[in-house]
C-alpha positions in Angstrom: -188.1 -45.8 115.2 -185.9 -48.9 114.6 -187.5 -52.2 115.1 -188.5 -55.1 113.5 -192.1 -57.3 113.5 -193.3 -60.1 111.5 -197.2 -60.3 111.2 -199.2 -63.0 109.9 -201.3 -62.5 106.5 -202.2 -64.9 103.6 -202.6 -64.7 99.8 -205.3 -66.6 97.4 -204.0 -69.3 95.3 -206.8 -71.2 93.5 -209.6 -71.8 96.1 -207.1 -71.4 98.9 -205.6 -68.8 101.1 -201.7 -69.8 101.6 -200.2 -68.3 104.5 -197.6 -65.3 104.3 -195.3 -64.0 106.4 -195.0 -60.2 106.4 -191.8 -59.3 108.2 -191.2 -55.6 108.6 -187.9 -53.8 109.0 -187.0 -50.1 110.0 -183.5 -49.5 110.1 -181.0 -46.3 109.3 -180.6 -45.6 106.0 -182.1 -43.5 103.0 -185.5 -43.0 103.6 -187.7 -45.0 101.3 -190.7 -47.5 101.6 -189.7 -51.1 100.0 -191.6 -54.5 99.4 -190.0 -57.4 98.2 -191.2 -60.7 97.6 -193.0 -61.4 94.4 -195.7 -58.7 95.1 -197.9 -57.7 92.4 -199.1 -54.1 91.3 -201.6 -54.0 93.9 -199.1 -54.8 96.9 -196.7 -52.6 95.5 -199.4 -49.6 95.6 -199.9 -50.6 99.1 -197.0 -48.2 100.3 -199.4 -45.2 99.2 -202.3 -46.5 101.0 -200.4 -47.6 104.2 -198.7 -44.1 104.4 -201.8 -42.1 104.0 -203.9 -44.3 106.4 -201.3 -44.2 108.9 -201.0 -40.1 109.1 -204.9 -40.2 109.1 -205.0 -42.4 111.8 -202.9 -40.0 114.3 -199.4 -42.7 113.6 -196.2 -41.4 112.7 -194.7 -42.9 109.3 -191.0 -43.5 110.1 -188.7 -41.3 108.2 -186.1 -44.2 108.5 -185.6 -47.0 106.0 -188.8 -49.4 105.8 -188.5 -52.9 104.3 -191.2 -55.3 104.0 -190.5 -58.9 103.0 -193.5 -61.5 101.9 -192.2 -65.0 102.8 -192.1 -67.4 101.2 -190.1 -65.6 98.6 -190.7 -68.2 95.6 -194.6 -68.0 96.3 -196.6 -65.0 94.2 -198.7 -62.9 96.2 -201.5 -61.0 95.1 -204.3 -58.5 96.4 -204.8 -55.8 98.1 -205.4 -57.6 101.2 -201.9 -57.0 102.6 -202.6 -53.3 103.4 -203.3 -54.2 107.2 -200.8 -56.6 107.9 -198.2 -54.4 106.8 -199.4 -51.4 108.6 -200.2 -53.5 111.6 -196.4 -54.9 111.5 -194.9 -51.6 110.6 -196.6 -50.1 114.0 -195.5 -52.8 116.2 -192.2 -52.5 115.0 -192.1 -49.2 115.4 -193.5 -49.5 119.1 -196.7 -47.5 118.1 -198.9 -50.5 119.0 -198.2 -52.9 121.6 -196.5 -56.3 119.8 -199.0 -58.5 121.4 -201.6 -57.2 119.7 -200.4 -58.6 116.4 -199.3 -62.0 117.7 -201.5 -65.4 117.2 -203.7 -63.1 114.3 -203.9 -63.2 110.7 -204.4 -59.8 109.8 -206.3 -59.4 105.9 -207.7 -56.1 104.6 -207.4 -53.1 102.3 -207.1 -49.3 103.9 -208.5 -46.3 102.7 -206.9 -43.0 102.5 -208.8 -42.1 105.8 -207.3 -45.2 107.8 -210.7 -47.4 107.6 -210.4 -51.1 106.8 -212.2 -52.5 103.6 -212.9 -56.0 103.0 -211.7 -58.2 100.5 -213.0 -61.3 98.6 -212.0 -64.8 99.9 -213.3 -64.1 103.9 -214.1 -67.7 103.9 -210.6 -68.7 102.2 -208.7 -67.0 104.8 -210.8 -68.2 107.7 -210.0 -71.9 106.9 -206.2 -70.6 106.7 -206.8 -68.9 110.0 -207.5 -72.3 111.4 -205.1 -74.2 109.9 -202.8 -71.9 111.6 -204.5 -71.5 114.8 -204.7 -68.2 115.2 -207.5 -65.5 115.0 -208.8 -63.7 112.2 -209.1 -60.1 112.0 -210.5 -58.4 108.8 -212.6 -55.9 107.9 -216.4 -55.7 109.1 -218.6 -57.5 106.4 -221.9 -59.3 105.4 -219.9 -62.1 104.0 -218.1 -63.6 107.1 -219.0 -67.2 107.7 -219.0 -69.5 111.1 -216.1 -71.6 110.8 -215.4 -73.9 113.6 -212.4 -73.8 115.0 -211.0 -70.1 114.2 -212.4 -66.9 116.1 -212.8 -64.3 113.8 -213.1 -60.7 114.3 -213.5 -57.2 112.8 -211.4 -54.2 112.7 -213.5 -50.8 111.4 -210.1 -48.3 111.6 -206.3 -48.6 111.6 -206.8 -46.3 114.5 -208.1 -49.4 116.6 -205.3 -51.1 116.7 -204.2 -48.7 119.8 -206.5 -50.5 121.8 -206.8 -53.4 120.1 -210.6 -52.5 119.6 -211.3 -56.1 117.8 -215.0 -56.8 117.7 -216.5 -60.4 117.1 -217.5 -60.6 113.4 -220.9 -60.7 112.5 -222.4 -63.7 110.8 -226.4 -63.4 109.7 -229.0 -66.0 109.8 -229.3 -67.7 106.1 -232.8 -69.2 105.2 -233.1 -71.5 102.0 -234.7 -69.6 99.0 -238.8 -69.4 98.7 -240.5 -68.8 95.9 -238.5 -70.4 92.9 -240.2 -70.8 89.4 -242.6 -73.6 89.3 -242.5 -76.3 86.6 -246.3 -76.0 86.8 -246.0 -72.6 85.0 -244.7 -74.8 82.0 -247.5 -75.7 79.7 -247.3 -79.1 78.4 -243.9 -80.6 77.8 -244.5 -83.6 80.5 -242.0 -85.8 78.7 -239.4 -82.9 78.8 -240.1 -82.3 82.6 -239.7 -86.1 83.1 -236.4 -86.3 81.0 -235.3 -83.4 83.6 -236.1 -85.2 86.8 -234.1 -88.2 85.6 -231.2 -85.4 85.0 -231.8 -84.0 88.6 -231.9 -87.5 90.2 -228.2 -88.5 88.8 -226.5 -85.3 87.7 -226.6 -86.0 83.9 -226.5 -83.4 81.2 -229.3 -82.1 79.1 -229.5 -80.9 75.8 -232.7 -79.5 74.4 -233.3 -78.7 70.8 -236.4 -76.7 69.5 -237.8 -73.9 67.8 -237.9 -70.5 69.1 -240.6 -69.9 72.0 -241.0 -73.7 72.8 -240.3 -73.3 76.1 -236.5 -74.7 76.5 -235.2 -71.6 78.7 -238.4 -71.7 81.1 -237.6 -75.1 81.8 -233.8 -75.1 82.3 -234.7 -71.9 84.8 -237.0 -74.3 87.1 -234.5 -76.9 87.3 -233.1 -75.7 90.4 -236.7 -76.0 91.9 -236.3 -79.8 92.0 -233.2 -80.4 93.2 -231.9 -81.2 96.5 -230.7 -78.7 99.1 -226.9 -78.4 99.2 -225.5 -80.8 101.9 -223.2 -78.8 104.7 -220.0 -79.9 103.1 -221.2 -79.4 99.6 -222.4 -75.8 100.8 -218.8 -75.1 102.2 -217.0 -76.1 98.9 -219.2 -74.0 97.0 -219.5 -71.1 99.2 -215.3 -71.4 99.1 -215.4 -71.1 95.3 -217.9 -67.7 95.4 -215.9 -66.1 98.2 -212.4 -66.2 96.2 -214.6 -64.9 93.1 -215.9 -62.3 95.4 -219.3 -63.2 94.9 -222.3 -63.3 97.8 -222.5 -66.9 99.5 -225.5 -66.4 101.6 -227.7 -68.1 98.9 -225.3 -71.0 98.7 -224.7 -71.4 102.5 -228.4 -71.5 102.5 -228.6 -74.6 100.8 -229.6 -73.4 97.2 -227.8 -75.0 94.3 -225.9 -72.1 92.4 -227.7 -71.9 88.7 -225.2 -69.7 86.6 -226.2 -68.8 82.9 -223.5 -67.2 81.1 -224.1 -65.3 78.0 -222.8 -67.0 74.6 -220.5 -64.0 74.3 -218.3 -65.4 77.3 -214.5 -66.0 76.8 -212.6 -68.8 77.4 -211.4 -67.5 80.8 -214.8 -66.4 81.9 -216.3 -69.6 81.1 -213.4 -71.9 82.5 -211.5 -69.3 84.5 -208.1 -68.0 84.0 -206.8 -64.1 83.9 -203.9 -62.9 86.3 -204.2 -64.0 88.7 -206.4 -67.1 88.1 -210.1 -66.8 88.9 -212.6 -69.5 89.1 -214.9 -69.1 85.9 -218.7 -70.0 85.7 -218.0 -73.7 85.3 -216.6 -73.6 88.9 -219.6 -70.8 90.3 -221.9 -73.5 89.1 -220.1 -76.3 91.3 -222.5 -78.7 92.7 -225.4 -76.9 90.8 -226.4 -76.2 87.3 -224.5 -74.3 84.4 -227.2 -73.2 81.7 -225.7 -72.5 78.5 -228.7 -70.9 76.2 -228.0 -70.6 72.4 -225.1 -73.3 72.7 -224.2 -72.9 69.2 -223.6 -69.4 69.1 -220.7 -69.8 71.7 -217.5 -70.0 70.5 -216.2 -73.5 69.5 -212.9 -73.2 71.3 -215.1 -72.1 74.3 -217.1 -75.2 73.9 -214.6 -77.6 73.5 -213.0 -76.0 77.0 -216.0 -77.8 78.8 -215.1 -81.3 77.8 -212.0 -81.9 80.2 -214.3 -80.5 83.3 -217.2 -82.6 82.4 -215.2 -85.8 82.8 -213.0 -84.6 85.8 -215.2 -82.9 88.0 -212.3 -79.7 88.1 -210.1 -77.6 85.9 -206.6 -77.2 85.9 -205.0 -73.8 84.8 -201.6 -73.9 84.0 -199.3 -70.7 84.5 -195.7 -70.3 84.1 -195.7 -70.1 88.0 -197.6 -73.1 88.5 -201.1 -75.0 88.4 -204.3 -73.7 90.0 -207.3 -75.9 90.1 -211.0 -75.3 90.7 -213.6 -77.4 91.7 -216.3 -77.8 88.7 -218.6 -80.6 89.1 -221.9 -79.4 87.7 -225.1 -80.3 85.8 -224.8 -79.0 82.1 -227.7 -78.0 80.9 -227.8 -76.8 77.3 -230.7 -74.9 74.8 -230.2 -74.5 71.1 -232.0 -74.0 68.2 -231.8 -76.9 65.5 -230.5 -74.6 62.9 -229.8 -70.5 62.4 -233.3 -69.9 61.7 -234.7 -72.1 64.4 -237.5 -73.7 62.4 -235.9 -77.1 61.5 -238.6 -79.8 62.1 -241.0 -77.4 63.0 -244.5 -78.7 62.7 -245.9 -75.3 61.7 -243.0 -72.9 60.1 -241.0 -74.0 57.3 -237.2 -73.9 57.7 -235.6 -71.5 55.3 -232.5 -73.0 55.6 -229.6 -74.7 53.4 -228.4 -78.0 54.2 -224.7 -76.5 54.5 -226.0 -74.1 56.2 -227.4 -76.4 59.1 -224.5 -78.7 59.0 -222.0 -75.6 60.1 -224.4 -74.5 62.4 -224.7 -78.1 64.3 -220.9 -78.3 63.8 -219.8 -75.7 66.0 -221.3 -77.7 69.3 -219.1 -80.7 68.3 -219.3 -84.3 68.2 -216.9 -84.8 71.5 -219.1 -82.4 73.3 -222.2 -84.0 71.9 -221.0 -87.4 73.3 -220.6 -86.0 77.1 -224.2 -84.9 77.1 -226.5 -87.8 78.3 -230.0 -86.7 77.5 -230.8 -85.0 74.1 -234.3 -83.6 74.3 -236.6 -82.4 71.1 -238.7 -79.8 72.6 -241.6 -78.5 70.6 -244.0 -75.9 70.8 -246.8 -76.0 73.0 -250.1 -75.9 71.5 -252.4 -72.5 72.0 -254.8 -74.9 74.2 -251.9 -76.2 76.3 -250.4 -72.3 77.1 -253.9 -71.2 77.8 -254.3 -74.1 80.3 -250.4 -73.0 82.3 -250.3 -73.9 85.9 -251.8 -77.1 85.7 -248.8 -79.2 84.8 -247.0 -81.0 86.9 -245.7 -79.2 89.8 -242.0 -79.1 90.8 -243.3 -80.5 94.2 -244.2 -83.5 92.8 -241.0 -83.9 90.4 -238.8 -83.2 93.4 -240.1 -85.8 95.4 -239.1 -88.4 92.8 -235.8 -86.9 92.7 -235.3 -87.2 96.4 -236.6 -90.4 96.3 -234.3 -91.8 93.5 -231.4 -90.5 95.5 -232.1 -91.9 98.7 -232.6 -95.2 96.7 -229.2 -95.2 95.0 -227.4 -94.4 98.4 -228.9 -97.4 100.0 -228.1 -99.0 96.7 -224.4 -98.2 96.7 -224.2 -98.7 100.7 -225.5 -102.1 100.2 -223.0 -103.2 97.7 -219.9 -102.0 99.5 -219.4 -98.8 97.8 -219.2 -95.0 99.2 -222.6 -94.2 100.5 -221.5 -90.6 100.8 -220.8 -90.2 96.6 -222.9 -87.9 95.2 -223.3 -89.0 91.8 -224.4 -92.3 90.7 -222.1 -95.0 89.8 -220.2 -94.8 86.4 -220.7 -90.4 86.2 -218.7 -88.2 87.5 -215.4 -87.7 88.8 -213.5 -91.1 90.0 -216.1 -93.2 88.6 -215.7 -96.7 87.9 -216.6 -98.2 84.3 -216.7 -101.7 85.8 -218.5 -100.7 88.9 -221.4 -99.0 87.0 -221.6 -102.4 85.0 -221.9 -104.3 87.9 -224.2 -102.1 89.7 -226.7 -102.6 86.6 -227.1 -106.1 86.8 -227.9 -106.5 83.6 -229.6 -110.0 82.5 -227.7 -111.8 79.4 -230.6 -111.2 77.1 -230.7 -107.4 78.4 -226.9 -107.3 78.2 -226.8 -108.6 74.4 -229.8 -105.9 73.6 -227.3 -103.2 74.7 -224.7 -104.5 72.9 -226.5 -105.0 69.6 -228.2 -101.5 69.6 -224.5 -99.7 70.2 -222.9 -101.6 67.6 -226.0 -100.7 64.9 -225.8 -97.3 65.9 -221.5 -97.4 66.2 -221.7 -96.2 69.4 -218.5 -95.1 71.5 -217.5 -96.4 74.7 -218.1 -93.6 76.3 -221.9 -93.0 74.8 -222.5 -96.8 76.2 -221.3 -95.6 79.5 -223.5 -92.9 79.7 -226.4 -94.7 78.5 -226.0 -97.0 81.2 -225.5 -94.4 83.9 -229.0 -92.8 82.6 -230.6 -96.0 82.9 -229.0 -97.1 86.3 -230.4 -93.2 87.5 -234.3 -94.3 85.8 -233.8 -97.5 87.4 -233.3 -95.9 91.1 -236.4 -93.9 89.7 -238.3 -97.2 90.2 -236.6 -98.5 93.2 -235.3 -101.6 91.2 -232.2 -103.0 92.1 -231.4 -104.1 88.6 -231.4 -102.3 85.6 -234.2 -103.8 83.1 -234.9 -103.8 79.3 -237.3 -101.1 79.6 -234.8 -98.6 81.4 -232.4 -99.2 78.6 -234.9 -98.5 76.1 -235.7 -95.5 77.8 -232.2 -94.1 78.5 -231.8 -95.1 74.5 -234.6 -92.9 73.4 -233.0 -89.7 75.1 -229.7 -90.3 72.6 -231.8 -91.6 69.5 -232.2 -88.0 68.0 -228.4 -87.9 67.8 -228.1 -89.9 64.8 -224.8 -91.9 64.8 -222.5 -91.7 67.5 -218.9 -90.8 67.1 
């Protein structure tokens, strides 16, 4: 049973699936099963799974020397998804299945000891890779299959199905947008905070809410997705790709729901930003095109918080390892909540604070000035009165707030198109990846008097250049909500008001 065969496989790197040639050679020599080409431990273990699956499916395991080469050799391969291509190549090389059954197909899947084919993470990435190669995709039956134009996706239930080429079309379910999300009308009072969150949703601005325990910060943040517009098709595909690689469900994202991630404050650096071996996307990438909510912000480790600075500016995170760099998308809206001091009652109108001044300074310093400088809106959220709490349900609804958000985004798109900018840009000028400060200043169309006013305020508060630009970005969003082509003084004053409690800018 001598022979050789090459089967197409793929390995995940970042949010991409890179093609890998699985070359199988069965030749005379001492019996053995060797896998070369920089495989990880999961691939090395595939030898035992393949042996057991072949025997359980009624195939013969060659008694000769078997060598499997994963090319290119310089690329590190990871995951158990190589079980199926190794087994298919071995069967084709020994003539136990027709070679035509493995040609023009990209195989990916894990094998059980009984020969069943199991799904692996990254189904969407593998489908995109198969489309680039012009191959059909063969994987395990799963509920996570996504219809990708230009690629034929099939499934294989068991290794024994290779005898007759029993490839079944992959089933893709009907996706529906999530209904019954929490509504802002459930939040008693806090109309000023709702206005601020509406501005944030209209312009993808970061928000920090500070206030005593029980003031409603978490309730407000959890309702933010209800006023965000649905994901567009290209956004949904980008976001679903990250979730697919991370092994998370893509159904809600593909239905148009923006992700809302709320990691616990004990999250590690790798868990929040991404990392591990192989590198996996963190919470900031899983929140791509959505919301990242960090409750109890000062309780996060300072090193973890400071790692958010670069992704907030660039809209992506680059993880560097000895074998190269991996880039994950991370364009998210940061929403954070914090108590003003360890006891939580500094500035409260009813309960006195029991913290000392050094305790408060140490607690607030855990967030850090550079990160605070990158958050556009700073809100002081006080507890609602008992009368307001009893009137819950009568406040401004999510539908009313969402209408203003959609109107502002539509006007911003029209304005950018008229100004000759990219009408498809998702962020207002001056905010996010690739933004130009000069383009932001031009888009504001400030009068000489208003420009002088902003300069005087910035000079008096010692504002950084970043703080000035972010204030302009918020003012531009407020003007878009008013459908005003130019930013007026009232827009600047409202934007400045969201940073006043911050004190002096560094």
